[in-house]
NUMAR-992887 format. One record per atom (N, C-alpha, C, O): x, y, z; atom name; residue in one letter. Coordinates in Angstrom, 1 decimal. Example, Ala and Ser with C-alpha at 12.3 -4.5 7.8 and 13.67 -1.06 7.14 Angstrom:
2
REC        u        v        w   atomo   residuo
REC     13.2     -5.7      7.8       N         A
REC     12.3     -4.5      7.8      CA         A
REC     13.2     -3.3      7.8       C         A
REC     14.2     -3.3      8.5       O         A
REC     12.8     -2.2      7.1       N         S
REC     13.7     -1.1      7.1      CA         S
REC     12.9      0.0      7.9       C         S
REC     13.4      1.1      8.0       O         S
This chain:
92
REC        u        v        w   atomo   residuo
REC    140.6   -129.5     27.4       N         M
REC    141.6   -128.7     28.1      CA         M
REC    141.1   -128.5     29.6       C         M
REC    140.0   -128.3     29.9       O         M
REC    142.2   -128.6     30.4       N         I
REC    141.8   -128.6     31.9      CA         I
REC    142.4   -127.3     32.5       C         I
REC    143.6   -127.1     32.5       O         I
REC    141.5   -126.5     32.9       N         N
REC    141.9   -125.2     33.4      CA         N
REC    141.8   -125.2     35.0       C         N
REC    142.4   -124.4     35.7       O         N
REC    140.9   -126.0     35.5       N         E
REC    140.6   -126.0     36.9      CA         E
REC    141.7   -126.6     37.7       C         E
REC    142.4   -127.5     37.3       O         E
REC    141.9   -126.0     38.9       N         V
REC    142.9   -126.6     39.9      CA         V
REC    142.1   -127.3     41.0       C         V
REC    141.1   -126.7     41.6       O         V
REC    142.6   -128.4     41.3       N         C
REC    141.9   -129.3     42.5      CA         C
REC    142.1   -128.6     43.9       C         C
REC    143.1   -128.1     44.2       O         C
REC    141.0   -128.5     44.5       N         P
REC    141.2   -127.9     45.9      CA         P
REC    141.9   -128.8     46.9       C         P
REC    142.4   -128.3     47.9       O         P
REC    142.1   -130.1     46.5       N         H
REC    142.8   -131.1     47.3      CA         H
REC    144.3   -131.1     47.1       C         H
REC    145.1   -131.0     48.0       O         H
REC    144.6   -131.2     45.7       N         C
REC    146.1   -131.5     45.4      CA         C
REC    146.6   -130.2     44.7       C         C
REC    147.9   -130.1     44.5       O         C
REC    145.8   -129.2     44.3       N         E
REC    146.2   -128.1     43.5      CA         E
REC    146.9   -128.4     42.2       C         E
REC    147.8   -127.7     41.7       O         E
REC    146.4   -129.5     41.6       N         K
REC    147.0   -129.9     40.2      CA         K
REC    145.7   -129.8     39.3       C         K
REC    144.6   -129.6     39.7       O         K
REC    146.0   -129.8     38.0       N         P
REC    144.8   -129.9     37.0      CA         P
REC    143.9   -130.9     37.4       C         P
REC    144.2   -132.0     37.8       O         P
REC    142.6   -130.5     37.3       N         C
REC    141.5   -131.3     37.9      CA         C
REC    140.5   -131.9     37.0       C         C
REC    140.5   -133.1     36.8       O         C
REC    139.7   -131.0     36.4       N         V
REC    138.6   -131.5     35.4      CA         V
REC    138.6   -130.6     34.2       C         V
REC    139.0   -129.5     34.2       O         V
REC    138.1   -131.2     33.1       N         S
REC    137.9   -130.4     31.9      CA         S
REC    136.8   -129.4     32.1       C         S
REC    136.0   -129.4     33.0       O         S
REC    136.8   -128.4     31.1       N         N
REC    135.8   -127.4     31.1      CA         N
REC    134.5   -127.9     30.7       C         N
REC    133.4   -127.5     31.3       O         N
REC    134.5   -128.9     29.8       N         W
REC    133.2   -129.6     29.5      CA         W
REC    132.7   -130.3     30.7       C         W
REC    131.4   -130.3     30.9       O         W
REC    133.4   -131.0     31.5       N         R
REC    133.0   -131.7     32.7      CA         R
REC    132.4   -130.7     33.7       C         R
REC    131.3   -130.9     34.3       O         R
REC    133.1   -129.6     33.9       N         K
REC    132.7   -128.6     34.9      CA         K
REC    131.4   -128.0     34.4       C         K
REC    130.5   -127.7     35.2       O         K
REC    131.2   -127.8     33.2       N         L
REC    130.0   -127.2     32.6      CA         L
REC    128.7   -127.9     33.1       C         L
REC    127.7   -127.3     33.2       O         L
REC    128.8   -129.3     33.2       N         V
REC    127.6   -130.0     33.5      CA         V
REC    127.5   -130.4     35.0       C         V
REC    126.5   -131.1     35.3       O         V
REC    128.4   -129.9     35.8       N         L
REC    128.3   -130.1     37.3      CA         L
REC    127.2   -129.2     37.8       C         L
REC    127.2   -128.0     37.5       O         L
REC    126.4   -129.7     38.6       N         L
REC    125.4   -129.0     39.3      CA         L
REC    125.7   -129.0     40.8       C         L
REC    126.5   -129.9     41.2       O         L
REC    125.2   -128.1     41.5       N         P
REC    125.3   -128.2     43.0      CA         P
REC    124.9   -129.5     43.5       C         P
REC    123.8   -129.9     43.2       O         P
REC    125.6   -130.2     44.3       N         G
REC    125.2   -131.5     44.8      CA         G
REC    125.9   -132.6     44.1       C         G
REC    126.0   -133.7     44.6       O         G
REC    126.3   -132.4     42.9       N         M
REC    127.0   -133.4     42.1      CA         M
REC    128.4   -133.3     42.4       C         M
REC    128.9   -132.2     42.7       O         M
REC    129.2   -134.5     42.2       N         T
REC    130.6   -134.4     42.4      CA         T
REC    131.3   -135.2     41.2       C         T
REC    130.6   -136.0     40.5       O         T
REC    132.5   -135.0     41.1       N         T
REC    133.3   -135.7     40.0      CA         T
REC    134.7   -135.9     40.6       C         T
REC    135.0   -135.3     41.6       O         T
REC    135.4   -136.9     40.0       N         Q
REC    136.7   -137.2     40.6      CA         Q
REC    137.7   -136.2     39.9       C         Q
REC    137.6   -135.9     38.7       O         Q
REC    138.7   -135.9     40.7       N         C
REC    139.9   -135.1     40.1      CA         C
REC    140.7   -136.0     39.4       C         C
REC    141.0   -137.1     39.9       O         C
REC    141.1   -135.6     38.2       N         E
REC    141.9   -136.6     37.3      CA         E
REC    143.3   -136.7     37.7       C         E
REC    144.0   -137.5     37.2       O         E
REC    143.7   -135.9     38.7       N         S
REC    145.2   -136.0     39.2      CA         S
REC    145.2   -136.8     40.5       C         S
REC    146.0   -137.7     40.6       O         S
REC    144.4   -136.6     41.4       N         C
REC    144.4   -137.3     42.7      CA         C
REC    143.3   -138.2     43.0       C         C
REC    143.4   -139.1     43.8       O         C
REC    142.2   -138.0     42.3       N         G
REC    141.1   -139.0     42.5      CA         G
REC    140.1   -138.6     43.6       C         G
REC    139.1   -139.2     43.7       O         G
REC    140.4   -137.5     44.3       N         E
REC    139.5   -137.0     45.2      CA         E
REC    138.2   -136.4     44.6       C         E
REC    138.2   -136.1     43.4       O         E
REC    137.1   -136.3     45.4       N         R
REC    135.9   -135.8     44.9      CA         R
REC    135.8   -134.3     44.9       C         R
REC    136.2   -133.7     45.9       O         R
REC    135.4   -133.6     43.9       N         V
REC    135.2   -132.2     43.8      CA         V
REC    133.8   -131.9     43.3       C         V
REC    133.1   -132.8     42.7       O         V
REC    133.4   -130.6     43.6       N         G
REC    132.1   -130.2     43.0      CA         G
REC    132.0   -128.7     42.9       C         G
REC    133.0   -128.0     43.1       O         G
REC    130.9   -128.1     42.6       N         V
REC    130.7   -126.7     42.6      CA         V
REC    129.8   -126.3     43.8       C         V
REC    128.9   -127.1     44.2       O         V
REC    130.1   -125.0     44.4       N         P
REC    129.3   -124.6     45.5      CA         P
REC    127.8   -124.5     45.2       C         P
REC    127.4   -124.4     44.0       O         P
REC    127.0   -124.3     46.2       N         A
REC    125.6   -124.3     46.2      CA         A
REC    125.1   -123.1     45.4       C         A
REC    124.1   -123.2     44.7       O         A
REC    125.8   -122.0     45.5       N         Y
REC    125.4   -120.8     44.7      CA         Y
REC    125.6   -121.0     43.3       C         Y
REC    125.3   -120.0     42.6       O         Y
REC    126.1   -122.1     42.8       N         G
REC    126.2   -122.3     41.3      CA         G
REC    125.0   -122.4     40.7       C         G
REC    124.9   -122.2     39.5       O         G
REC    123.9   -122.7     41.4       N         V
REC    122.5   -122.8     40.8      CA         V
REC    122.1   -121.4     40.1       C         V
REC    121.2   -121.3     39.3       O         V
REC    122.9   -120.4     40.5       N         V
REC    122.5   -119.1     39.8      CA         V
REC    122.7   -119.1     38.4       C         V
REC    122.2   -118.3     37.6       O         V
REC    123.6   -120.1     37.9       N         S
REC    123.9   -120.1     36.4      CA         S
REC    122.7   -120.5     35.6       C         S
REC    122.7   -120.4     34.4       O         S
REC    121.7   -121.1     36.2       N         I
REC    120.5   -121.5     35.5      CA         I
REC    119.6   -120.4     35.2       C         I
REC    118.8   -120.6     34.2       O         I
REC    119.6   -119.3     35.9       N         F
REC    118.7   -118.2     35.7      CA         F
REC    118.8   -117.7     34.3       C         F
REC    117.8   -117.5     33.6       O         F
REC    120.0   -117.3     33.8       N         P
REC    120.1   -116.8     32.4      CA         P
REC    119.5   -117.8     31.4       C         P
REC    119.0   -117.4     30.3       O         P
REC    119.6   -119.1     31.6       N         L
REC    119.0   -120.1     30.7      CA         L
REC    117.5   -120.0     30.9       C         L
REC    116.9   -120.2     29.8       O         L
REC    117.0   -119.8     32.0       N         L
REC    115.5   -119.8     32.2      CA         L
REC    115.0   -118.5     31.4       C         L
REC    114.0   -118.6     30.7       O         L
REC    115.7   -117.4     31.7       N         F
REC    115.3   -116.2     30.9      CA         F
REC    115.4   -116.3     29.4       C         F
REC    114.5   -115.8     28.7       O         F
REC    116.4   -117.1     28.9       N         A
REC    116.6   -117.3     27.5      CA         A
REC    115.4   -118.2     27.0       C         A
REC    114.9   -117.9     25.9       O         A
REC    114.9   -119.1     27.7       N         Y
REC    113.7   -120.0     27.4      CA         Y
REC    112.5   -119.0     27.3       C         Y
REC    111.7   -119.1     26.4       O         Y
REC    112.3   -118.2     28.3       N         L
REC    111.2   -117.3     28.4      CA         L
REC    111.1   -116.4     27.2       C         L
REC    110.0   -116.2     26.6       O         L
REC    112.3   -115.8     26.8       N         I
REC    112.4   -114.9     25.7      CA         I
REC    112.0   -115.6     24.4       C         I
REC    111.2   -115.1     23.6       O         I
REC    112.5   -116.8     24.2       N         I
REC    112.2   -117.4     23.0      CA         I
REC    110.8   -117.9     22.8       C         I
REC    110.2   -117.8     21.8       O         I
REC    110.3   -118.6     23.9       N         F
REC    109.0   -119.3     23.7      CA         F
REC    107.8   -118.6     24.3       C         F
REC    106.7   -118.8     23.8       O         F
REC    108.0   -117.9     25.4       N         D
REC    106.8   -117.3     26.0      CA         D
REC    106.5   -115.9     25.8       C         D
REC    105.6   -115.3     26.5       O         D
REC    107.2   -115.3     24.9       N         V
REC    106.9   -113.9     24.5      CA         V
REC    106.1   -113.9     23.3       C         V
REC    106.7   -114.3     22.2       O         V
REC    104.9   -113.4     23.3       N         P
REC    104.0   -113.4     22.2      CA         P
REC    104.6   -112.4     21.1       C         P
REC    105.1   -111.3     21.4       O         P
REC    104.4   -112.8     19.9       N         E
REC    104.7   -111.8     18.7      CA         E
REC    106.2   -111.2     18.9       C         E
REC    106.8   -111.2     19.9       O         E
REC    106.6   -110.8     17.8       N         G
REC    107.9   -110.1     17.7      CA         G
REC    108.9   -110.9     16.8       C         G
REC    108.6   -112.1     16.4       O         G
REC    110.0   -110.3     16.6       N         G
REC    111.0   -110.8     15.7      CA         G
REC    111.8   -112.1     16.2       C         G
REC    112.5   -111.9     17.1       O         G
REC    111.7   -113.1     15.8       N         I
REC    112.4   -114.4     16.3      CA         I
REC    113.8   -114.2     16.2       C         I
REC    114.5   -114.7     17.1       O         I
REC    114.5   -113.5     15.3       N         A
REC    115.9   -113.4     15.2      CA         A
REC    116.4   -112.6     16.4       C         A
REC    117.4   -113.0     17.0       O         A
REC    115.7   -111.6     16.8       N         A
REC    116.1   -110.8     18.0      CA         A
REC    116.1   -111.6     19.2       C         A
REC    117.0   -111.6     20.0       O         A
REC    115.0   -112.3     19.4       N         R
REC    114.8   -113.2     20.5      CA         R
REC    115.8   -114.3     20.6       C         R
REC    116.3   -114.7     21.7       O         R
REC    116.2   -114.8     19.5       N         V
REC    117.2   -115.8     19.4      CA         V
REC    118.6   -115.3     19.8       C         V
REC    119.3   -115.9     20.6       O         V
REC    118.9   -114.1     19.3       N         A
REC    120.2   -113.4     19.7      CA         A
REC    120.3   -113.1     21.1       C         A
REC    121.3   -113.3     21.7       O         A
REC    119.2   -112.6     21.7       N         I
REC    119.2   -112.2     23.1      CA         I
REC    119.4   -113.6     23.9       C         I
REC    120.2   -113.7     24.8       O         I
REC    118.6   -114.6     23.6       N         A
REC    118.7   -115.9     24.2      CA         A
REC    120.1   -116.5     24.1       C         A
REC    120.7   -117.1     25.1       O         A
REC    120.7   -116.3     23.0       N         G
REC    122.2   -116.8     22.8      CA         G
REC    123.2   -116.0     23.8       C         G
REC    124.1   -116.6     24.3       O         G
REC    123.0   -114.7     23.9       N         V
REC    123.8   -114.0     24.8      CA         V
REC    123.6   -114.5     26.2       C         V
REC    124.6   -114.6     27.0       O         V
REC    122.3   -114.7     26.6       N         L
REC    122.1   -115.1     27.9      CA         L
REC    122.7   -116.5     28.3       C         L
REC    123.3   -116.8     29.3       O         L
REC    122.5   -117.3     27.3       N         A
REC    123.1   -118.7     27.3      CA         A
REC    124.6   -118.7     27.4       C         A
REC    125.3   -119.4     28.2       O         A
REC    125.2   -117.8     26.7       N         G
REC    126.7   -117.6     26.7      CA         G
REC    127.2   -117.1     28.1       C         G
REC    128.2   -117.6     28.6       O         G
REC    126.4   -116.2     28.7       N         F
REC    126.8   -115.7     30.0      CA         F
REC    126.7   -116.9     31.1       C         F
REC    127.5   -117.0     32.0       O         F
REC    125.7   -117.7     30.9       N         A
REC    125.5   -118.9     31.9      CA         A
REC    126.6   -119.8     31.8       C         A
REC    127.1   -120.3     32.8       O         A
REC    127.1   -120.0     30.6       N         I
REC    128.2   -120.9     30.3      CA         I
REC    129.4   -120.3     30.8       C         I
REC    130.2   -121.0     31.5       O         I
REC    129.7   -119.0     30.6       N         Y
REC    130.8   -118.3     31.1      CA         Y
REC    130.9   -118.4     32.6       C         Y
REC    132.0   -118.8     33.1       O         Y
REC    129.9   -118.1     33.2       N         F
REC    129.7   -118.2     34.8      CA         F
REC    130.1   -119.6     35.3       C         F
REC    130.8   -119.8     36.2       O         F
REC    129.4   -120.6     34.6       N         Q
REC    129.7   -122.0     35.1      CA         Q
REC    131.1   -122.5     34.9       C         Q
REC    131.7   -123.1     35.8       O         Q
REC    131.7   -122.1     33.8       N         V
REC    133.0   -122.6     33.6      CA         V
REC    134.1   -121.7     34.1       C         V
REC    135.1   -122.3     34.7       O         V
REC    134.1   -120.5     34.0       N         Y
REC    135.2   -119.7     34.4      CA         Y
REC    135.1   -118.9     35.8       C         Y
REC    136.1   -118.6     36.4       O         Y
REC    133.9   -118.6     36.2       N         L
REC    133.7   -117.9     37.5      CA         L
REC    133.5   -118.7     38.7       C         L
REC    133.7   -118.2     39.8       O         L
REC    132.9   -119.9     38.5       N         L
REC    132.5   -120.7     39.6      CA         L
REC    133.7   -121.6     40.0       C         L
REC    134.2   -122.3     39.2       O         L
REC    134.0   -121.4     41.3       N         P
REC    135.2   -122.3     41.7      CA         P
REC    134.8   -123.7     42.1       C         P
REC    133.6   -124.0     42.3       O         P
REC    135.8   -124.6     42.1       N         L
REC    135.5   -126.0     42.5      CA         L
REC    135.8   -126.1     43.9       C         L
REC    136.8   -125.5     44.4       O         L
REC    135.0   -126.9     44.6       N         V
REC    135.2   -127.1     46.1      CA         V
REC    135.4   -128.5     46.4       C         V
REC    135.0   -129.4     45.7       O         V
REC    136.1   -128.8     47.5       N         A
REC    136.3   -130.2     48.0      CA         A
REC    135.0   -130.8     48.5       C         A
REC    134.2   -130.1     49.2       O         A
REC    134.8   -132.0     48.2       N         R
REC    133.6   -132.7     48.7      CA         R
REC    134.0   -134.0     49.5       C         R
REC    133.1   -134.7     50.0       O         R
Protein backbone atom coordinates (compact mmCIF):
# COMPACT_ATOMS: atom_id res chain seq x y z
CA UNK A 1 0.00 0.00 0.00
CA UNK A 2 1.36 3.41 -0.95
CA UNK A 3 0.52 6.18 1.52
CA UNK A 4 3.34 8.61 0.95
CA UNK A 5 3.14 11.54 -1.44
CA UNK A 6 6.20 12.44 -3.50
CA UNK A 7 7.69 15.87 -2.68
CA UNK A 8 8.46 16.28 -6.41
CA UNK A 9 5.24 15.28 -8.20
CA UNK A 10 2.78 15.00 -5.27
CA UNK A 11 1.59 11.57 -6.44
CA UNK A 12 1.85 8.22 -4.61
CA UNK A 13 5.54 7.57 -4.06
CA UNK A 14 6.80 4.56 -2.07
CA UNK A 15 5.25 1.73 -0.09
CA UNK A 16 5.18 1.67 3.70
CA UNK A 17 7.60 -1.28 3.69
CA UNK A 18 10.12 0.62 1.57
CA UNK A 19 9.85 3.71 3.76
CA UNK A 20 10.34 1.60 6.87
CA UNK A 21 13.85 0.62 5.78
CA UNK A 22 14.91 4.08 4.60
CA UNK A 23 17.59 5.62 6.79
CA UNK A 24 18.84 9.20 6.68
CA UNK A 25 21.28 9.45 3.80
CA UNK A 26 19.60 6.68 1.81
CA UNK A 27 17.39 7.43 -1.16
CA UNK A 28 14.86 5.57 -3.27
CA UNK A 29 13.03 6.32 -6.49
CA UNK A 30 9.48 7.63 -6.59
CA UNK A 31 7.27 5.01 -8.23
CA UNK A 32 5.36 7.74 -10.10
CA UNK A 33 7.99 10.15 -11.44
CA UNK A 34 11.31 8.39 -10.84
CA UNK A 35 12.88 11.25 -8.82
CA UNK A 36 14.96 10.46 -5.73
CA UNK A 37 13.38 10.82 -2.27
CA UNK A 38 14.59 10.08 1.24
CA UNK A 39 13.89 10.80 4.91
CA UNK A 40 15.27 13.82 6.80
CA UNK A 41 18.32 13.57 9.04
CA UNK A 42 16.25 13.64 12.24
CA UNK A 43 14.80 10.28 11.15
CA UNK A 44 17.64 8.68 13.07
CA UNK A 45 15.53 9.33 16.19
CA UNK A 46 13.45 6.26 15.29
CA UNK A 47 16.39 4.00 16.19
CA UNK A 48 16.34 5.05 19.88
CA UNK A 49 13.23 3.05 20.87
CA UNK A 50 14.79 0.00 19.19
CA UNK A 51 18.00 0.53 21.17
CA UNK A 52 16.02 0.77 24.42
CA UNK A 53 14.11 -2.38 23.46
CA UNK A 54 17.42 -4.22 23.00
CA UNK A 55 18.69 -2.99 26.35
CA UNK A 56 15.49 -4.03 28.11
CA UNK A 57 15.52 -7.54 26.69
CA UNK A 58 19.21 -8.42 26.84
CA UNK A 59 21.08 -6.15 29.25
CA UNK A 60 18.78 -6.02 32.27
CA UNK A 61 19.73 -8.71 34.77
CA UNK A 62 17.01 -10.92 36.27
CA UNK A 63 13.31 -10.32 36.02
CA UNK A 64 10.38 -11.65 34.05
CA UNK A 65 11.21 -12.17 30.40
CA UNK A 66 7.55 -11.82 29.37
CA UNK A 67 7.30 -8.29 30.75
CA UNK A 68 10.57 -7.28 29.12
CA UNK A 69 9.49 -8.68 25.76
CA UNK A 70 6.15 -6.87 26.01
CA UNK A 71 7.84 -3.54 26.76
CA UNK A 72 10.32 -4.11 23.95
CA UNK A 73 7.45 -4.86 21.58
CA UNK A 74 5.72 -1.59 22.46
CA UNK A 75 8.96 0.33 21.91
CA UNK A 76 9.55 -1.38 18.56
CA UNK A 77 5.97 -0.59 17.55
CA UNK A 78 6.52 3.07 18.38
CA UNK A 79 9.70 3.12 16.28
CA UNK A 80 7.87 1.60 13.31
CA UNK A 81 4.95 4.03 13.68
CA UNK A 82 7.31 7.02 13.79
CA UNK A 83 9.28 5.86 10.75
CA UNK A 84 6.27 5.03 8.57
CA UNK A 85 3.60 7.56 9.56
CA UNK A 86 5.22 10.59 11.20
CA UNK A 87 8.45 10.97 9.23
CA UNK A 88 7.98 12.92 5.99
CA UNK A 89 9.69 12.20 2.69
CA UNK A 90 12.03 14.87 1.34
CA UNK A 91 13.38 15.55 -2.13
CA UNK A 92 16.99 14.46 -2.71
